Structures are given as C-alpha cells and as structure tokens.
C-alpha positions as CSV (number, residue, x, y, z in Angstrom):
1,M,-80.5,93.9,196.8
2,A,-77.1,95.2,195.4
3,L,-76.6,98.4,193.3
4,T,-76.8,97.2,189.8
5,V,-75.5,99.6,186.8
6,G,-75.9,98.6,183.1
7,V,-74.0,100.0,180.6
8,Q,-75.7,101.9,177.2
9,S,-72.8,103.6,175.8
10,S,-68.9,103.7,177.5
11,Q,-67.1,104.7,174.4
12,F,-67.0,107.4,172.3
13,Q,-65.4,110.0,170.1
14,L,-64.4,113.4,171.9
15,G,-67.0,116.1,171.0
16,H,-69.4,113.6,169.8
17,G,-70.9,111.5,172.0
18,R,-71.9,110.6,175.7
19,A,-71.1,107.5,178.2
20,V,-74.3,106.9,179.4
21,F,-75.4,104.3,182.4
22,S,-78.8,102.9,183.7
23,V,-79.2,102.8,187.4
24,H,-81.1,100.1,189.6
25,G,-81.0,99.1,193.2
26,P,-82.2,100.5,196.8
27,Y,-81.1,103.9,196.4
28,D,-83.5,106.4,197.8
29,R,-81.3,109.6,197.5
30,A,-79.6,111.2,194.6
31,L,-76.4,109.0,193.7
32,R,-73.2,110.5,193.7
33,A,-71.5,109.6,189.8
34,E,-68.0,111.0,189.3
35,V,-65.5,110.6,186.5
36,L,-61.8,110.0,187.3
37,D,-58.8,110.1,185.2
38,A,-56.1,107.4,185.1
39,D,-54.4,109.5,188.4
40,D,-57.6,109.0,190.1
41,R,-58.6,112.8,190.1
42,T,-62.1,113.9,190.0
43,V,-62.6,115.2,186.3
44,A,-66.3,115.9,186.8
45,E,-69.4,115.1,188.1
46,A,-71.7,112.9,185.5
47,Q,-75.4,114.3,185.1
48,P,-78.2,112.5,185.7
49,I,-80.7,112.6,182.8
50,G,-83.9,110.8,184.2
51,D,-85.2,107.5,185.1
52,G,-82.2,105.8,186.8
53,L,-79.6,107.4,183.4
54,I,-76.7,109.0,184.0
55,Q,-74.6,110.6,181.4
56,W,-71.0,112.3,180.9
57,D,-70.1,114.4,177.9
58,G,-66.5,114.1,178.0
59,R,-66.3,117.6,179.4
60,D,-64.5,118.6,182.8
61,S,-66.3,120.4,185.8
62,Q,-65.2,123.6,183.8
63,G,-66.9,122.7,180.6
64,R,-63.7,121.9,178.7
65,L,-63.5,118.9,176.6
66,V,-61.1,116.6,178.0
67,H,-58.2,114.4,176.4
68,P,-58.6,111.3,175.1
69,G,-58.1,108.5,176.9
70,V,-59.5,106.2,179.6
71,Y,-61.6,107.5,182.3
72,Y,-63.3,105.8,185.4
73,M,-67.1,106.4,186.2
74,Q,-67.9,106.0,190.1
75,I,-71.3,105.6,191.2
76,V,-71.8,105.6,194.7
77,E,-74.6,105.0,196.7
78,E,-73.6,104.2,200.5
79,P,-73.0,101.1,200.9
80,Y,-72.9,100.4,197.5
81,L,-69.9,101.2,194.9
82,W,-69.6,100.6,191.3
83,D,-67.0,101.5,188.9
84,G,-66.1,101.0,185.5
85,A,-64.1,102.7,181.9
86,I,-64.9,104.9,179.7
87,V,-62.9,105.3,176.5
88,V,-62.9,108.7,174.6
89,Q,-61.3,108.6,171.7
90,P,-59.9,111.4,169.3
C-alpha cells in the first residue's frame, strides 16, 4: 500500500489562510513534511494538526510571512515521497 495524500486546500491569501493536506498510508513514524521554494530551498516544516492532517500557514521557519508565489510541500515517509504545489496569493 502506497502513501496517499489528499489536498484539502493548496491555495490561500497571504496572512489569511493555510494549506492543509491529509495523509494516509502505511507509516508508523512521524512524517517529515517540508515546504520548499522555487529554488528547492527549505522554507519551513509543515506542522501536523492531528488525524493525518498536515498544515502550513505561509510562514518561514523564523515565523515571517513568505512572499506570494508557488511553493512545494514535500512529504516523506521512507520509501514513500509525495510532493505538490501550494499557491500563496498576495
């Protein structure tokens, strides 16, 4: 059985929303979920919010709002990897 990820919201206005993903699959440890920018640099770690849900609020690892644009959520549970786009609107 593979890791499956459902997208509940992947587009939001900066400072007024969040991206939320639901994760299902054969994982038995905490998932690693990172948010990457267009240059493949880690911006932040997404936070679990319970029952297989992961969120990102549009802030970097220092708590600052990011610039509007396209970011990528990467969810890893070896040997599974999933990634998808997040659009942060101005």
